[in-house]
py3Dmol code that shows the C-alpha trace and the ligand (Angstrom):
import py3Dmol

protein = """\
ATOM      1  CA  UNK A   1     169.939  98.784 175.240  1.00  0.00           C
ATOM      2  CA  UNK A   2     169.496  95.036 175.644  1.00  0.00           C
ATOM      3  CA  UNK A   3     165.712  95.409 175.620  1.00  0.00           C
ATOM      4  CA  UNK A   4     165.885  97.437 172.451  1.00  0.00           C
ATOM      5  CA  UNK A   5     168.054  94.813 170.806  1.00  0.00           C
ATOM      6  CA  UNK A   6     165.647  92.040 171.768  1.00  0.00           C
ATOM      7  CA  UNK A   7     162.705  94.065 170.465  1.00  0.00           C
ATOM      8  CA  UNK A   8     164.493  94.649 167.182  1.00  0.00           C
ATOM      9  CA  UNK A   9     165.336  90.977 166.846  1.00  0.00           C
ATOM     10  CA  UNK A  10     161.726  89.991 167.491  1.00  0.00           C
ATOM     11  CA  UNK A  11     160.556  92.480 164.874  1.00  0.00           C
ATOM     12  CA  UNK A  12     163.052  91.223 162.345  1.00  0.00           C
ATOM     13  CA  UNK A  13     162.031  87.622 162.998  1.00  0.00           C
ATOM     14  CA  UNK A  14     158.357  88.509 162.672  1.00  0.00           C
ATOM     15  CA  UNK A  15     158.780  90.249 159.353  1.00  0.00           C
ATOM     16  CA  UNK A  16     160.935  87.418 158.056  1.00  0.00           C
ATOM     17  CA  UNK A  17     158.227  84.988 159.158  1.00  0.00           C
ATOM     18  CA  UNK A  18     155.555  86.890 157.241  1.00  0.00           C
ATOM     19  CA  UNK A  19     157.593  86.753 154.076  1.00  0.00           C
ATOM     20  CA  UNK A  20     157.790  83.034 154.699  1.00  0.00           C
ATOM     21  CA  UNK A  21     154.596  81.091 155.133  1.00  0.00           C
ATOM     22  CA  UNK A  22     156.420  78.451 153.152  1.00  0.00           C
ATOM     23  CA  UNK A  23     158.601  81.150 151.687  1.00  0.00           C
ATOM     24  CA  UNK A  24     162.052  80.726 150.379  1.00  0.00           C
ATOM     25  CA  UNK A  25     164.767  83.034 149.293  1.00  0.00           C
ATOM     26  CA  UNK A  26     167.407  82.408 146.716  1.00  0.00           C
ATOM     27  CA  UNK A  27     170.435  84.595 146.645  1.00  0.00           C
ATOM     28  CA  UNK A  28     173.715  84.662 144.879  1.00  0.00           C
ATOM     29  CA  UNK A  29     175.854  87.034 142.928  1.00  0.00           C
ATOM     30  CA  UNK A  30     175.708  88.453 139.462  1.00  0.00           C
ATOM     31  CA  UNK A  31     173.186  90.652 137.766  1.00  0.00           C
ATOM     32  CA  UNK A  32     169.702  89.948 136.483  1.00  0.00           C
ATOM     33  CA  UNK A  33     169.500  89.104 132.784  1.00  0.00           C
ATOM     34  CA  UNK A  34     168.871  92.340 130.879  1.00  0.00           C
ATOM     35  CA  UNK A  35     169.780  94.586 133.857  1.00  0.00           C
ATOM     36  CA  UNK A  36     172.826  96.183 135.390  1.00  0.00           C
ATOM     37  CA  UNK A  37     172.029  94.857 138.876  1.00  0.00           C
ATOM     38  CA  UNK A  38     170.362  91.940 140.562  1.00  0.00           C
ATOM     39  CA  UNK A  39     166.684  92.555 141.273  1.00  0.00           C
ATOM     40  CA  UNK A  40     164.499  91.215 144.079  1.00  0.00           C
ATOM     41  CA  UNK A  41     160.943  90.088 143.381  1.00  0.00           C
ATOM     42  CA  UNK A  42     158.429  89.352 146.127  1.00  0.00           C
ATOM     43  CA  UNK A  43     155.959  86.792 144.811  1.00  0.00           C
ATOM     44  CA  UNK A  44     152.702  85.762 146.445  1.00  0.00           C
ATOM     45  CA  UNK A  45     151.306  82.533 145.020  1.00  0.00           C
ATOM     46  CA  UNK A  46     147.878  81.347 146.151  1.00  0.00           C
ATOM     47  CA  UNK A  47     148.689  77.724 146.921  1.00  0.00           C
ATOM     48  CA  UNK A  48     148.940  74.339 145.245  1.00  0.00           C
ATOM     49  CA  UNK A  49     145.322  73.405 144.559  1.00  0.00           C
ATOM     50  CA  UNK A  50     145.784  71.921 141.089  1.00  0.00           C
ATOM     51  CA  UNK A  51     148.206  70.489 138.540  1.00  0.00           C
ATOM     52  CA  UNK A  52     147.919  73.824 136.758  1.00  0.00           C
ATOM     53  CA  UNK A  53     149.009  75.761 139.844  1.00  0.00           C
ATOM     54  CA  UNK A  54     152.022  73.516 140.426  1.00  0.00           C
ATOM     55  CA  UNK A  55     153.092  74.018 136.801  1.00  0.00           C
ATOM     56  CA  UNK A  56     152.696  77.784 137.210  1.00  0.00           C
ATOM     57  CA  UNK A  57     154.787  77.876 140.398  1.00  0.00           C
ATOM     58  CA  UNK A  58     157.510  75.738 138.845  1.00  0.00           C
ATOM     59  CA  UNK A  59     157.581  77.998 135.820  1.00  0.00           C
ATOM     60  CA  UNK A  60     157.971  81.157 137.934  1.00  0.00           C
ATOM     61  CA  UNK A  61     160.757  79.618 140.038  1.00  0.00           C
ATOM     62  CA  UNK A  62     162.634  78.281 137.011  1.00  0.00           C
ATOM     63  CA  UNK A  63     162.366  81.608 135.194  1.00  0.00           C
ATOM     64  CA  UNK A  64     163.656  83.465 138.280  1.00  0.00           C
ATOM     65  CA  UNK A  65     166.724  81.209 138.226  1.00  0.00           C
ATOM     66  CA  UNK A  66     167.184  81.711 134.516  1.00  0.00           C
ATOM     67  CA  UNK A  67     166.959  85.494 134.804  1.00  0.00           C
ATOM     68  CA  UNK A  68     168.973  85.533 138.037  1.00  0.00           C
ATOM     69  CA  UNK A  69     166.180  87.286 139.885  1.00  0.00           C
ATOM     70  CA  UNK A  70     166.190  86.945 143.669  1.00  0.00           C
ATOM     71  CA  UNK A  71     162.745  85.512 144.349  1.00  0.00           C
ATOM     72  CA  UNK A  72     161.041  85.793 147.735  1.00  0.00           C
ATOM     73  CA  UNK A  73     158.305  83.239 147.205  1.00  0.00           C
ATOM     74  CA  UNK A  74     155.336  82.944 149.519  1.00  0.00           C
ATOM     75  CA  UNK A  75     152.530  80.338 149.411  1.00  0.00           C
ATOM     76  CA  UNK A  76     149.238  81.735 150.764  1.00  0.00           C
ATOM     77  CA  UNK A  77     147.430  78.420 151.185  1.00  0.00           C
ATOM     78  CA  UNK A  78     144.352  79.910 149.460  1.00  0.00           C
ATOM     79  CA  UNK A  79     143.944  82.696 152.035  1.00  0.00           C
ATOM     80  CA  UNK A  80     143.730  86.318 151.058  1.00  0.00           C
ATOM     81  CA  UNK A  81     144.919  87.466 154.486  1.00  0.00           C
ATOM     82  CA  UNK A  82     148.124  85.441 154.057  1.00  0.00           C
ATOM     83  CA  UNK A  83     148.663  87.184 150.727  1.00  0.00           C
ATOM     84  CA  UNK A  84     148.210  90.571 152.389  1.00  0.00           C
ATOM     85  CA  UNK A  85     150.751  89.697 155.091  1.00  0.00           C
ATOM     86  CA  UNK A  86     153.257  88.532 152.492  1.00  0.00           C
ATOM     87  CA  UNK A  87     152.769  91.641 150.358  1.00  0.00           C
ATOM     88  CA  UNK A  88     153.133  93.968 153.365  1.00  0.00           C
ATOM     89  CA  UNK A  89     156.364  92.206 154.214  1.00  0.00           C
ATOM     90  CA  UNK A  90     157.570  92.681 150.615  1.00  0.00           C
ATOM     91  CA  UNK A  91     156.871  96.394 151.004  1.00  0.00           C
ATOM     92  CA  UNK A  92     158.813  96.526 154.276  1.00  0.00           C
ATOM     93  CA  UNK A  93     161.708  94.711 152.648  1.00  0.00           C
ATOM     94  CA  UNK A  94     161.642  97.261 149.809  1.00  0.00           C
ATOM     95  CA  UNK A  95     161.639  94.652 147.046  1.00  0.00           C
ATOM     96  CA  UNK A  96     162.152  95.956 143.513  1.00  0.00           C
ATOM     97  CA  UNK A  97     158.926  94.495 142.201  1.00  0.00           C
ATOM     98  CA  UNK A  98     155.954  92.457 143.410  1.00  0.00           C
ATOM     99  CA  UNK A  99     154.244  89.603 141.571  1.00  0.00           C
ATOM    100  CA  UNK A 100     151.015  88.090 142.798  1.00  0.00           C
ATOM    101  CA  UNK A 101     148.009  86.005 141.870  1.00  0.00           C
ATOM    102  CA  UNK A 102     144.954  87.311 143.704  1.00  0.00           C
ATOM    103  CA  UNK A 103     143.052  84.336 145.150  1.00  0.00           C
ATOM    104  CA  UNK A 104     139.786  86.267 144.788  1.00  0.00           C
ATOM    105  CA  UNK A 105     139.019  89.368 142.719  1.00  0.00           C
ATOM    106  CA  UNK A 106     137.880  91.831 145.363  1.00  0.00           C
ATOM    107  CA  UNK A 107     139.296  93.314 148.578  1.00  0.00           C
ATOM    108  CA  UNK A 108     142.621  94.534 147.192  1.00  0.00           C
ATOM    109  CA  UNK A 109     141.998  98.298 147.059  1.00  0.00           C
ATOM    110  CA  UNK A 110     143.823  99.218 150.269  1.00  0.00           C
ATOM    111  CA  UNK A 111     146.879  97.082 149.751  1.00  0.00           C
ATOM    112  CA  UNK A 112     147.274  98.120 146.129  1.00  0.00           C
ATOM    113  CA  UNK A 113     147.249 101.725 147.353  1.00  0.00           C
ATOM    114  CA  UNK A 114     149.990 100.837 149.866  1.00  0.00           C
ATOM    115  CA  UNK A 115     152.085  99.279 147.093  1.00  0.00           C
ATOM    116  CA  UNK A 116     151.538 102.353 144.934  1.00  0.00           C
ATOM    117  CA  UNK A 117     152.471 104.698 147.792  1.00  0.00           C
ATOM    118  CA  UNK A 118     155.678 102.704 148.277  1.00  0.00           C
ATOM    119  CA  UNK A 119     156.477 103.225 144.577  1.00  0.00           C
ATOM    120  CA  UNK A 120     156.805  99.503 143.902  1.00  0.00           C
ATOM    121  CA  UNK A 121     155.598  98.199 140.534  1.00  0.00           C
ATOM    122  CA  UNK A 122     153.288  95.183 140.675  1.00  0.00           C
ATOM    123  CA  UNK A 123     152.582  92.436 138.159  1.00  0.00           C
ATOM    124  CA  UNK A 124     149.329  90.579 138.527  1.00  0.00           C
ATOM    125  CA  UNK A 125     149.634  86.984 137.343  1.00  0.00           C
ATOM    126  CA  UNK A 126     146.875  84.657 136.074  1.00  0.00           C
ATOM    127  CA  UNK A 127     143.852  86.162 137.884  1.00  0.00           C
ATOM    128  CA  UNK A 128     142.647  89.754 137.727  1.00  0.00           C
ATOM    129  CA  UNK A 129     141.252  92.026 140.445  1.00  0.00           C
ATOM    130  CA  UNK A 130     138.089  94.096 140.584  1.00  0.00           C
ATOM    131  CA  UNK A 131     138.470  97.415 142.396  1.00  0.00           C
ATOM    132  CA  UNK A 132     135.821  99.682 143.881  1.00  0.00           C
ATOM    133  CA  UNK A 133     133.541 101.418 141.395  1.00  0.00           C
ATOM    134  CA  UNK A 134     135.304 104.089 139.372  1.00  0.00           C
ATOM    135  CA  UNK A 135     138.811 102.697 139.921  1.00  0.00           C
ATOM    136  CA  UNK A 136     140.690 101.049 137.059  1.00  0.00           C
ATOM    137  CA  UNK A 137     143.040  98.175 137.773  1.00  0.00           C
ATOM    138  CA  UNK A 138     145.441  99.618 135.189  1.00  0.00           C
ATOM    139  CA  UNK A 139     146.058 102.545 137.563  1.00  0.00           C
ATOM    140  CA  UNK A 140     147.251 100.225 140.350  1.00  0.00           C
ATOM    141  CA  UNK A 141     148.654  97.204 138.558  1.00  0.00           C
ATOM    142  CA  UNK A 142     151.618  97.738 136.257  1.00  0.00           C
ATOM    143  CA  UNK A 143     151.004  94.687 134.065  1.00  0.00           C
ATOM    144  CA  UNK A 144     148.764  91.649 133.866  1.00  0.00           C
ATOM    145  CA  UNK A 145     149.982  88.289 132.611  1.00  0.00           C
ATOM    146  CA  UNK A 146     147.507  85.496 132.035  1.00  0.00           C
ATOM    147  CA  UNK A 147     144.656  84.073 130.010  1.00  0.00           C
ATOM    148  CA  UNK A 148     141.277  85.347 128.983  1.00  0.00           C
ATOM    149  CA  UNK A 149     138.925  83.356 131.222  1.00  0.00           C
ATOM    150  CA  UNK A 150     135.809  84.514 129.387  1.00  0.00           C
ATOM    151  CA  UNK A 151     136.879  83.321 125.946  1.00  0.00           C
ATOM    152  CA  UNK A 152     138.093  80.000 127.369  1.00  0.00           C
ATOM    153  CA  UNK A 153     134.594  79.205 128.614  1.00  0.00           C
ATOM    154  CA  UNK A 154     133.033  80.403 125.360  1.00  0.00           C
ATOM    155  CA  UNK A 155     135.261  77.944 123.511  1.00  0.00           C
ATOM    156  CA  UNK A 156     134.068  75.209 125.894  1.00  0.00           C
ATOM    157  CA  UNK A 157     130.433  75.967 125.013  1.00  0.00           C
ATOM    158  CA  UNK A 158     131.209  75.869 121.284  1.00  0.00           C
ATOM    159  CA  UNK A 159     132.954  72.547 121.685  1.00  0.00           C
ATOM    160  CA  UNK A 160     130.029  71.045 123.647  1.00  0.00           C
ATOM    161  CA  UNK A 161     127.314  72.271 121.274  1.00  0.00           C
ATOM    162  CA  UNK A 162     129.214  71.064 118.230  1.00  0.00           C
ATOM    163  CA  UNK A 163     129.823  67.648 119.791  1.00  0.00           C
ATOM    164  CA  UNK A 164     126.242  67.250 120.981  1.00  0.00           C
ATOM    165  CA  UNK A 165     124.967  68.142 117.498  1.00  0.00           C
ATOM    166  CA  UNK A 166     127.330  65.859 115.590  1.00  0.00           C
ATOM    167  CA  UNK A 167     127.895  62.945 117.976  1.00  0.00           C
ATOM    168  CA  UNK A 168     125.903  63.298 121.197  1.00  0.00           C
ATOM    169  CA  UNK A 169     126.083  61.113 124.302  1.00  0.00           C
ATOM    170  CA  UNK A 170     124.764  57.558 124.760  1.00  0.00           C
ATOM    171  CA  UNK A 171     121.238  58.926 125.321  1.00  0.00           C
ATOM    172  CA  UNK A 172     120.732  61.791 122.912  1.00  0.00           C
ATOM    173  CA  UNK A 173     121.909  64.212 120.264  1.00  0.00           C
ATOM    174  CA  UNK A 174     121.163  67.914 120.042  1.00  0.00           C
ATOM    175  CA  UNK A 175     118.554  68.501 117.313  1.00  0.00           C
ATOM    176  CA  UNK A 176     117.978  72.074 118.443  1.00  0.00           C
ATOM    177  CA  UNK A 177     114.890  71.112 120.466  1.00  0.00           C
ATOM    178  CA  UNK A 178     115.796  68.200 122.743  1.00  0.00           C
ATOM    179  CA  UNK A 179     116.684  69.415 126.216  1.00  0.00           C
ATOM    180  CA  UNK A 180     120.371  68.935 127.079  1.00  0.00           C
ATOM    181  CA  UNK A 181     121.001  68.965 130.846  1.00  0.00           C
ATOM    182  CA  UNK A 182     124.231  70.399 132.168  1.00  0.00           C
ATOM    183  CA  UNK A 183     126.066  70.092 135.466  1.00  0.00           C
ATOM    184  CA  UNK A 184     128.713  72.697 136.257  1.00  0.00           C
ATOM    185  CA  UNK A 185     131.604  72.377 138.685  1.00  0.00           C
ATOM    186  CA  UNK A 186     132.819  75.881 139.418  1.00  0.00           C
ATOM    187  CA  UNK A 187     136.213  76.985 140.703  1.00  0.00           C
ATOM    188  CA  UNK A 188     136.976  78.958 143.860  1.00  0.00           C
ATOM    189  CA  UNK A 189     134.047  81.310 144.372  1.00  0.00           C
ATOM    190  CA  UNK A 190     134.960  84.912 143.635  1.00  0.00           C
ATOM    191  CA  UNK A 191     138.261  84.098 141.919  1.00  0.00           C
ATOM    192  CA  UNK A 192     138.974  85.715 138.571  1.00  0.00           C
ATOM    193  CA  UNK A 193     139.012  82.271 136.962  1.00  0.00           C
ATOM    194  CA  UNK A 194     135.589  81.331 138.368  1.00  0.00           C
ATOM    195  CA  UNK A 195     133.996  84.701 137.662  1.00  0.00           C
ATOM    196  CA  UNK A 196     135.316  84.915 134.092  1.00  0.00           C
ATOM    197  CA  UNK A 197     134.589  81.306 133.179  1.00  0.00           C
ATOM    198  CA  UNK A 198     131.077  81.515 134.592  1.00  0.00           C
ATOM    199  CA  UNK A 199     130.416  84.720 132.686  1.00  0.00           C
ATOM    200  CA  UNK A 200     131.789  83.359 129.406  1.00  0.00           C
ATOM    201  CA  UNK A 201     129.848  80.103 129.741  1.00  0.00           C
ATOM    202  CA  UNK A 202     126.569  81.817 130.657  1.00  0.00           C
ATOM    203  CA  UNK A 203     126.813  84.324 127.812  1.00  0.00           C
ATOM    204  CA  UNK A 204     127.539  81.713 125.178  1.00  0.00           C
ATOM    205  CA  UNK A 205     125.158  78.967 126.324  1.00  0.00           C
ATOM    206  CA  UNK A 206     122.305  81.507 126.387  1.00  0.00           C
ATOM    207  CA  UNK A 207     122.383  81.316 122.580  1.00  0.00           C
ATOM    208  CA  UNK A 208     121.144  77.712 122.821  1.00  0.00           C
ATOM    209  CA  UNK A 209     117.910  77.721 124.842  1.00  0.00           C
ATOM    210  CA  UNK A 210     117.551  73.919 124.859  1.00  0.00           C
ATOM    211  CA  UNK A 211     120.619  73.678 127.137  1.00  0.00           C
ATOM    212  CA  UNK A 212     119.521  73.743 130.787  1.00  0.00           C
ATOM    213  CA  UNK A 213     121.720  73.853 133.875  1.00  0.00           C
ATOM    214  CA  UNK A 214     120.456  71.379 136.473  1.00  0.00           C
ATOM    215  CA  UNK A 215     123.443  71.356 138.851  1.00  0.00           C
ATOM    216  CA  UNK A 216     125.964  74.052 139.684  1.00  0.00           C
ATOM    217  CA  UNK A 217     128.338  74.043 142.659  1.00  0.00           C
ATOM    218  CA  UNK A 218     131.903  74.934 143.549  1.00  0.00           C
ATOM    219  CA  UNK A 219     134.567  72.252 143.720  1.00  0.00           C
ATOM    220  CA  UNK A 220     137.253  74.798 144.599  1.00  0.00           C
ATOM    221  CA  UNK A 221     139.453  73.772 141.665  1.00  0.00           C
ATOM    222  CA  UNK A 222     140.532  70.554 143.455  1.00  0.00           C
ATOM    223  CA  UNK A 223     140.211  66.885 142.512  1.00  0.00           C
ATOM    224  CA  UNK A 224     138.951  65.894 145.943  1.00  0.00           C
ATOM    225  CA  UNK A 225     136.111  68.413 145.941  1.00  0.00           C
ATOM    226  CA  UNK A 226     135.233  67.775 142.308  1.00  0.00           C
ATOM    227  CA  UNK A 227     134.843  64.121 143.208  1.00  0.00           C
ATOM    228  CA  UNK A 228     132.784  64.807 146.352  1.00  0.00           C
ATOM    229  CA  UNK A 229     130.345  67.109 144.613  1.00  0.00           C
ATOM    230  CA  UNK A 230     129.907  64.753 141.644  1.00  0.00           C
ATOM    231  CA  UNK A 231     129.372  61.853 144.040  1.00  0.00           C
ATOM    232  CA  UNK A 232     126.488  63.719 145.647  1.00  0.00           C
ATOM    233  CA  UNK A 233     124.981  64.540 142.241  1.00  0.00           C
ATOM    234  CA  UNK A 234     125.257  60.892 141.141  1.00  0.00           C
ATOM    235  CA  UNK A 235     123.227  59.904 144.193  1.00  0.00           C
ATOM    236  CA  UNK A 236     120.465  62.425 143.529  1.00  0.00           C
ATOM    237  CA  UNK A 237     117.224  61.518 141.714  1.00  0.00           C
ATOM    238  CA  UNK A 238     118.337  63.668 138.750  1.00  0.00           C
ATOM    239  CA  UNK A 239     121.614  61.799 138.253  1.00  0.00           C
ATOM    240  CA  UNK A 240     120.388  60.038 135.104  1.00  0.00           C
ATOM    241  CA  UNK A 241     119.403  63.350 133.528  1.00  0.00           C
ATOM    242  CA  UNK A 242     122.946  64.767 133.368  1.00  0.00           C
ATOM    243  CA  UNK A 243     124.039  64.930 129.724  1.00  0.00           C
ATOM    244  CA  UNK A 244     127.058  67.211 129.953  1.00  0.00           C
ATOM    245  CA  UNK A 245     129.506  68.128 132.700  1.00  0.00           C
ATOM    246  CA  UNK A 246     131.453  71.369 132.442  1.00  0.00           C
ATOM    247  CA  UNK A 247     134.258  71.557 135.005  1.00  0.00           C
ATOM    248  CA  UNK A 248     136.020  74.895 135.288  1.00  0.00           C
ATOM    249  CA  UNK A 249     139.365  73.076 135.569  1.00  0.00           C
ATOM    250  CA  UNK A 250     140.792  69.674 134.673  1.00  0.00           C
ATOM    251  CA  UNK A 251     141.429  68.574 138.252  1.00  0.00           C
ATOM    252  CA  UNK A 252     137.733  68.797 139.171  1.00  0.00           C
ATOM    253  CA  UNK A 253     136.829  66.902 135.970  1.00  0.00           C
ATOM    254  CA  UNK A 254     139.301  64.160 136.867  1.00  0.00           C
ATOM    255  CA  UNK A 255     137.827  63.879 140.374  1.00  0.00           C
ATOM    256  CA  UNK A 256     134.307  63.810 138.900  1.00  0.00           C
ATOM    257  CA  UNK A 257     135.308  61.033 136.474  1.00  0.00           C
ATOM    258  CA  UNK A 258     136.140  58.819 139.466  1.00  0.00           C
ATOM    259  CA  UNK A 259     132.721  59.540 140.959  1.00  0.00           C
ATOM    260  CA  UNK A 260     130.928  58.782 137.660  1.00  0.00           C
ATOM    261  CA  UNK A 261     132.779  55.486 137.288  1.00  0.00           C
ATOM    262  CA  UNK A 262     131.988  54.600 140.907  1.00  0.00           C
ATOM    263  CA  UNK A 263     128.303  55.220 140.190  1.00  0.00           C
ATOM    264  CA  UNK A 264     128.437  52.721 137.307  1.00  0.00           C
ATOM    265  CA  UNK A 265     128.151  55.236 134.462  1.00  0.00           C
ATOM    266  CA  UNK A 266     130.590  55.803 131.596  1.00  0.00           C
ATOM    267  CA  UNK A 267     132.312  59.183 131.736  1.00  0.00           C
ATOM    268  CA  UNK A 268     132.900  60.502 128.211  1.00  0.00           C
ATOM    269  CA  UNK A 269     130.014  58.474 126.784  1.00  0.00           C
ATOM    270  CA  UNK A 270     127.011  58.637 129.134  1.00  0.00           C
ATOM    271  CA  UNK A 271     128.077  62.077 130.315  1.00  0.00           C
ATOM    272  CA  UNK A 272     130.072  64.306 127.961  1.00  0.00           C
ATOM    273  CA  UNK A 273     132.788  66.096 129.915  1.00  0.00           C
ATOM    274  CA  UNK A 274     134.678  69.255 129.022  1.00  0.00           C
ATOM    275  CA  UNK A 275     137.085  71.178 131.235  1.00  0.00           C
ATOM    276  CA  UNK A 276     139.763  73.863 131.076  1.00  0.00           C
ATOM    277  CA  UNK A 277     143.598  73.879 131.511  1.00  0.00           C
ATOM    278  CA  UNK A 278     144.967  71.014 129.339  1.00  0.00           C
ATOM    279  CA  UNK A 279     147.268  69.569 132.014  1.00  0.00           C
ATOM    280  CA  UNK A 280     148.885  66.123 131.611  1.00  0.00           C
ATOM    281  CA  UNK A 281     146.196  64.481 133.760  1.00  0.00           C
ATOM    282  CA  UNK A 282     143.569  65.701 131.290  1.00  0.00           C
ATOM    283  CA  UNK A 283     145.481  64.153 128.393  1.00  0.00           C
ATOM    284  CA  UNK A 284     145.658  60.831 130.241  1.00  0.00           C
ATOM    285  CA  UNK A 285     141.888  61.000 130.800  1.00  0.00           C
ATOM    286  CA  UNK A 286     141.274  61.864 127.125  1.00  0.00           C
ATOM    287  CA  UNK A 287     143.436  58.939 125.977  1.00  0.00           C
ATOM    288  CA  UNK A 288     141.332  56.686 128.253  1.00  0.00           C
ATOM    289  CA  UNK A 289     138.257  58.209 126.509  1.00  0.00           C
ATOM    290  CA  UNK A 290     136.874  59.438 129.823  1.00  0.00           C
ATOM    291  CA  UNK A 291     137.353  63.178 129.366  1.00  0.00           C
ATOM    292  CA  UNK A 292     136.042  64.464 126.035  1.00  0.00           C
ATOM    293  CA  UNK A 293     137.810  67.794 125.687  1.00  0.00           C
ATOM    294  CA  UNK A 294     139.907  70.398 127.434  1.00  0.00           C
ATOM    295  CA  UNK A 295     140.442  74.052 126.569  1.00  0.00           C
ATOM    296  CA  UNK A 296     144.024  75.153 127.053  1.00  0.00           C
ATOM    297  CA  UNK A 297     144.992  77.681 129.729  1.00  0.00           C
ATOM    298  CA  UNK A 298     148.745  78.217 129.758  1.00  0.00           C
ATOM    299  CA  UNK A 299     150.363  78.106 133.241  1.00  0.00           C
ATOM    300  CA  UNK A 300     153.929  78.535 131.967  1.00  0.00           C
ATOM    301  CA  UNK A 301     153.939  82.237 132.720  1.00  0.00           C
ATOM    302  CA  UNK A 302     157.328  82.518 134.457  1.00  0.00           C
ATOM    303  CA  UNK A 303     159.429  83.732 131.513  1.00  0.00           C
ATOM    304  CA  UNK A 304     156.834  86.388 130.615  1.00  0.00           C
ATOM    305  CA  UNK A 305     156.717  87.514 134.272  1.00  0.00           C
ATOM    306  CA  UNK A 306     160.506  87.940 134.480  1.00  0.00           C
ATOM    307  CA  UNK A 307     160.784  89.542 131.055  1.00  0.00           C
ATOM    308  CA  UNK A 308     158.050  92.048 131.934  1.00  0.00           C
ATOM    309  CA  UNK A 309     159.640  92.778 135.325  1.00  0.00           C
ATOM    310  CA  UNK A 310     162.947  93.600 133.669  1.00  0.00           C
ATOM    311  CA  UNK A 311     161.253  95.873 131.116  1.00  0.00           C
ATOM    312  CA  UNK A 312     159.301  97.693 133.837  1.00  0.00           C
ATOM    313  CA  UNK A 313     162.391  98.269 135.961  1.00  0.00           C
ATOM    314  CA  UNK A 314     164.343  99.427 132.903  1.00  0.00           C
ATOM    315  CA  UNK A 315     161.485 101.840 132.179  1.00  0.00           C
ATOM    316  CA  UNK A 316     160.911 100.246 128.778  1.00  0.00           C
ATOM    317  CA  UNK A 317     157.417 100.293 127.281  1.00  0.00           C
ATOM    318  CA  UNK A 318     155.177  97.295 127.968  1.00  0.00           C
ATOM    319  CA  UNK A 319     151.720  96.217 126.895  1.00  0.00           C
ATOM    320  CA  UNK A 320     149.454  96.035 129.958  1.00  0.00           C
ATOM    321  CA  UNK A 321     148.090  92.621 128.993  1.00  0.00           C
ATOM    322  CA  UNK A 322     149.298  90.325 126.251  1.00  0.00           C
ATOM    323  CA  UNK A 323     146.723  87.540 126.187  1.00  0.00           C
ATOM    324  CA  UNK A 324     148.095  84.001 126.089  1.00  0.00           C
ATOM    325  CA  UNK A 325     147.573  82.185 122.787  1.00  0.00           C
ATOM    326  CA  UNK A 326     145.947  78.829 123.473  1.00  0.00           C
ATOM    327  CA  UNK A 327     144.557  75.749 121.765  1.00  0.00           C
ATOM    328  CA  UNK A 328     141.990  73.109 122.557  1.00  0.00           C
ATOM    329  CA  UNK A 329     142.214  69.345 122.639  1.00  0.00           C
ATOM    330  CA  UNK A 330     139.841  66.414 122.275  1.00  0.00           C
ATOM    331  CA  UNK A 331     139.907  62.808 121.029  1.00  0.00           C
ATOM    332  CA  UNK A 332     140.795  63.937 117.520  1.00  0.00           C
ATOM    333  CA  UNK A 333     144.120  65.585 118.412  1.00  0.00           C
ATOM    334  CA  UNK A 334     145.060  64.662 122.015  1.00  0.00           C
ATOM    335  CA  UNK A 335     147.241  61.691 121.118  1.00  0.00           C
ATOM    336  CA  UNK A 336     149.286  63.596 118.562  1.00  0.00           C
ATOM    337  CA  UNK A 337     149.770  66.545 120.926  1.00  0.00           C
ATOM    338  CA  UNK A 338     150.612  64.473 124.018  1.00  0.00           C
ATOM    339  CA  UNK A 339     154.382  63.989 123.481  1.00  0.00           C
ATOM    340  CA  UNK A 340     155.027  67.704 123.118  1.00  0.00           C
ATOM    341  CA  UNK A 341     152.987  68.831 126.131  1.00  0.00           C
ATOM    342  CA  UNK A 342     155.107  70.613 128.725  1.00  0.00           C
ATOM    343  CA  UNK A 343     152.766  70.534 131.721  1.00  0.00           C
TER     344      UNK A 343
END
"""
ligand_1 = """\
11
LIG
O 142.475 76.883 135.758
C 142.979 76.107 137.908
C 143.709 76.746 139.014
O 143.456 80.648 137.925
C 143.623 79.901 135.717
O 143.357 78.098 138.927
C 143.796 79.573 137.137
C 143.024 78.377 137.597
C 143.277 77.092 136.844
O 143.723 76.141 140.173
O 143.398 74.800 137.623
"""
view = py3Dmol.view(width=600, height=400)
view.addModel(protein, "pdb")
view.setStyle({"model": 0}, {"cartoon": {"style": "trace"}})
view.addModel(ligand_1, "xyz")
view.setStyle({"model": 1}, {"stick": {}})
view.zoomTo()
view.show()
């Protein structure tokens, strides 16, 4: 009997630990807004790699409070296996609904089947998944909430081409023939954000054959790695050839700006820089005239996540994906927009 008790305790501790990994649980009375009971959501976030991610996490936690949803929040520290452990623990705990941001697109087939078999609805937040050939994510994921990564990057191309044609950098303008050399800092390899933004950029830039990519490397969506990679490029013999830097998020652009300054070049003038997200740090860099433009990607997804969860659990109709509506900012409108920015 004693042995059995000990074994049970160990099991309970282990499953609680899996839910953890930096997890936290909020409880309390009352019912969830829009429901006749209080619901439990297991939520697997990928980490805290960027200003964007922190804003997203804060938004989800605040919305859970507002809706009175019991949130079991787990931080995966960028590791897919940690996400799997957390999700399996959510299944064991029989949560009402699961929310998660897949760190990379592939490798989710088995666990999504497990969630489906358990009859738990799942909301995919910010990044999408790619399943094995022939399978549709709509058959495994109840709703997706996030941005269109492809169109964001297409907007970045349009901004760059327009700026290079009308203004240019300190060395050249785009006359349709002059070669414009690009360096690209990519996000986490294999993540929905990296895959989509690379695809959108490649498709759109192909329309302008005088734009050539001379550097392309991942900076994992972090400032530190954006800076390191740019530092290496600034030391290479081709450093002087870089006309444009496209960073797949603001944090990497901000890190790269430090490296460009350290190399004695003027970011925003010698090298035109465009990134994606529109976080506060990007606005600061635009006001310093070091970052030229940022394409907005809205991280404040919490209210939409909770609202959708309630609708799903109430068996109300939902739209599988309502794309976020987003703007873009540069030196012409950043200052006016700054005071009303929320992240
Ligand atoms: O742009 C970046 C973050 O997946 C859209 O991930 C998200 C991206 C965002 O770390 O800053």
